[in-house]
N, C-alpha and C positions, 0 to 999 in steps of 0.2 A: 320338258326336261328329259323324258325318256329318250327323245330322238338324239339329244346331245350325248347322253351316256352311251347310247347305241352306236353313234358315230365314233366316239372315243375307243369304244371296245373293238369295233371293226378295224380302226387304224392300228390299235395295238396288236390284233391278231395278224394283220398284213405286215407289220414290222417284224413281228416274231417269225413268220414264215420266211421273210426275206433274210433274216439273220440265220436261220437254220439252213436255208439254201446255200448261203455263203460258207457255213461251217462244213457242209458236205463237200463243196468244191475244193475248199482249201484244207480239209482234214484238220480242222482247229476245234478243240473241245471247248474253248472259252466262248466262241461264238454260239455253239449249240447250247451252252449253259445260259448265256444271255437271252437266246431265243426262248428257251423253257421259262426263264423268269419273267419275261415280258408276257408270255401267254398266260402264266400263272396269275400275274397282275390283272389281266383282262378278265379271267374267270373270277377272281376275287372281287372286282368291281361289280359284276353281274350278281354274284351272291349276296354282296352287301346291299345292293339295290333291292333285291327281292326280299331280304330280311327286313330291311327298314320299311318297305311297303307294308309287310304284314304287321310290323311293330306299331306303325302309326294307325292302322286299322284297329289294332287291339286297344291302344290308348284312347282312341275316340269312342269305343264302345263302353269303356269303364264308367260306372256311375259317378256322378260328381258328388264329392263330399262337401256339405254345406257346413259353415262354421256355426256352432251353437253357442248360445249366451251362457253366462255364468249360472250354474245350476242353483235353484232355490232350495229351501230347506227339505221339502218333500222330494224333489228331483235328486237332491244330494243323497238322501237315504237310499234311493233306488240305484243311483249311480255308484255309491261306495260299496254296494254289495257285489257288484260285477268286477270291481277292480281290486287286486290284492293290496293289503295294508302297506306292504313295503314300497308300492309304487305311488301311493298318495304322498305328495310332498307338502301340502299346505292344508290348513283347516279353514273352513268357511265359518264366519260368524252369523248370527241371525240376520244381520242387515245384508248379507251377501257379500261382504268384503273379506279379503284374504287377511289373516293376522300374521 
């Protein structure tokens, strides 16, 4: 995958240089602007590639959150102390069902 992205970036840089050479020969501002925009897109592709690589490493290192079962009465007492009252939306009965 990196070789494909590297080939695309090299092609974009070569195209940008060609556009800028033509801009200097013909004294055209629009070709110089186009060359700058193409070179900027090549730099942005490399930046996104490196940022996504670091982001994927970060995501893979995060601990997995396991789903917990419905709390029992004793667990409910411990659980409700940590959560503010306005955040609790349902009350549990003694059988563990929602009312």
